[in-house]
C-alpha positions, -999 to +999 in steps of 0.1 A: +191-558-129+214-561-159+239-584-140+211-608-131+195-612-165+215-644-174+207-660-141+170-652-145+171-664-181+186-698-171+160-701-142+131-692-166+142-718-191+147-745-165+184-751-173+200-774-148+236-780-140+267-760-145+266-737-175+295-733-199+294-712-231+296-741-255+277-749-287+258-778-271+246-755-243+236-729-268+215-754-286+199-765-254+190-729-245+173-722-278+153-754-276+142-746-241+135-710-250+110-717-278+091-741-255+091-717-225+088-681-237+060-677-262+062-655-293+033-630-295+021-595-300-007-590-276+008-557-265+010-541-300-023-556-310-039-539-279-022-506-287+001-508-256+037-495-256+063-521-264+096-513-247+130-528-254+145-516-221+163-545-205+145-542-171+111-541-189+120-572-210+131-591-179+099-582-161+076-591-190+093-622-205+111-637-175+089-628-145+054-620-157+052-650-182+041-627-210+048-631-247+070-610-270+080-606-306+114-608-323+127-574-311+119-583-275+132-619-277+165-611-295+173-580-274+169-600-243+188-631-256+218-609-268+222-595-233+217-629-216+241-648-239+267-621-236+266-623-198+269-661-201+302-657-219+292-659-256+302-634-283+267-623-293+253-595-313+221-585-331+214-579-368+182-568-385+169-589-414+142-585-441+112-609-441+101-627-472+081-656-457+047-660-474+053-630-496+068-620-530+076-584-526+082-561-556+101-536-534+127-542-506+109-549-473+118-529-442+145-543-419+123-553-390+133-589-380+158-589-352+180-620-347+210-628-325+242-641-340+267-660-318+304-666-326+320-696-311+356-705-319+354-683-351+322-701-362+290-681-365+255-694-355+220-681-357+200-680-324+165-669-332+136-678-309+114-649-321+103-654-357+069-668-348+053-697-367+085-707-386+111-701-359+140-726-361+139-746-329+176-752-328+208-732-336+217-730-372+253-727-386+262-698-410+293-718-420+272-744-438+257-722-465+238-743-490+237-773-467+205-788-452+204-784-414+179-806-396+160-793-365+137-812-342+109-802-367+116-790-403+149-788-422+164-753-427+192-740-448+210-707-456+216-700-493+233-673-513+208-647-524+208-657-561+193-691-550+163-674-534+145-669-567+140-632-559+152-602-579+183-585-564+163-552-563+143-565-533+173-579-514+192-546-507+222-550-484+215-587-475+239-616-478+221-649-471+185-661-473+172-685-446+149-711-461+127-739-447+117-771-464+079-773-465+056-793-488+085-807-508+100-773-516+124-747-501+105-716-489+122-682-483+119-671-447+142-640-442+175-626-453+203-613-431+237-597-435+260-611-406+284-582-411+257-555-408+261-547-371+234-524-358+230-496-332+204-495-305+187-467-324+181-491-353+161-515-331+141-485-316+131-474-351+121-510-361+102-515-329+083-482-333+072-492-368+063-528-359+043-518-327+026-486-339+022-485-377-013-491-390+004-510-419+022-534-395+008-569-392+016-566-355-011-539-350-036-555-373-035-592-363-030-612-332-002-637-337+011-662-311+035-692-313+050-718-292+066-752-299+080-784-285+101-811-302+070-826-319+047-798-329+044-761-336+013-743-322+003-710-338-027-687-333-035-662-361-065-641-349-091-667-339-076-697-358-054-722-339-031-744-359-011-773-347+015-788-371+041-815-364+053-849-371+024-867-388+000-842-372-020-813-386-050-797-369-069-764-374-095-750-350-114-718-351-121-703-317-157-693-317-162-682-280-143-661-256-140-691-232-122-711-259-100-681-267-091-677-230-084-714-226-060-714-255-041-683-243-037-696-208-031-734-215-015-737-250+006-706-249+007-703-211+005-665-212-003-647-179-025-618-190-054-600-172-090-608-179-096-572-191-068-574-216-081-607-229-116-592-233-102-562-252-083-586-275-114-607-281-135-576-288-109-563-314-109-597-331-147-596-333-144-563-353-121-581-378-138-614-386 
């Protein structure tokens, strides 16, 4: 199965033509990825096991048309990109988006970094609602980098506005420009290579801890070059160029329609009913 992952990945994304491990093709892959493989946590929300085994990830994300969160997306992409000829590796970051922690957050956000001709790039299809929809350069720290949607940038930690005590072992903060200000997203250390055991521990916490957002709330995301579409529990939001819409899903039929048509997730009727029932317990 391992040797076929890259071919299945290209097929899933709909990449056409001869593939070469170039920066332009890397950008194309990420743009296709966020439109094709949805972010989401139906598995952990339903209390199901979340595996990072490569054969399971291939079956779930590339064949069954299911969703996954960062640890699943970035484990799969690191394997696929390596097979495609890139120098790719994973690091774990700390998340600061929509929070102002007083202690250092757990390292739970897995990203893929890719080195091309001694230049380092972020390839991250799995952050959810604020996922960058194109590759970002780590050589352009402090510079605004435009994506098909919002501008992003990496900055030195002292520019994050956070105290050093909550930024342990990190090097750069990723920020997004929203509502006329730069917002912290997550911090990474490109030199902090990880072992497989590190991802297993992060995955265990994310998918099983009662304190994890991924066991408490349902979160889904997909995007195209014009809009982001996110579902948080029963609220669907669509944000994009000159467009902003919010809709609360009040019936199971509306919920099912959104799951299957907006996020294009192939999931059983029983699992959908279980998810809706759990949402009803947490209005």
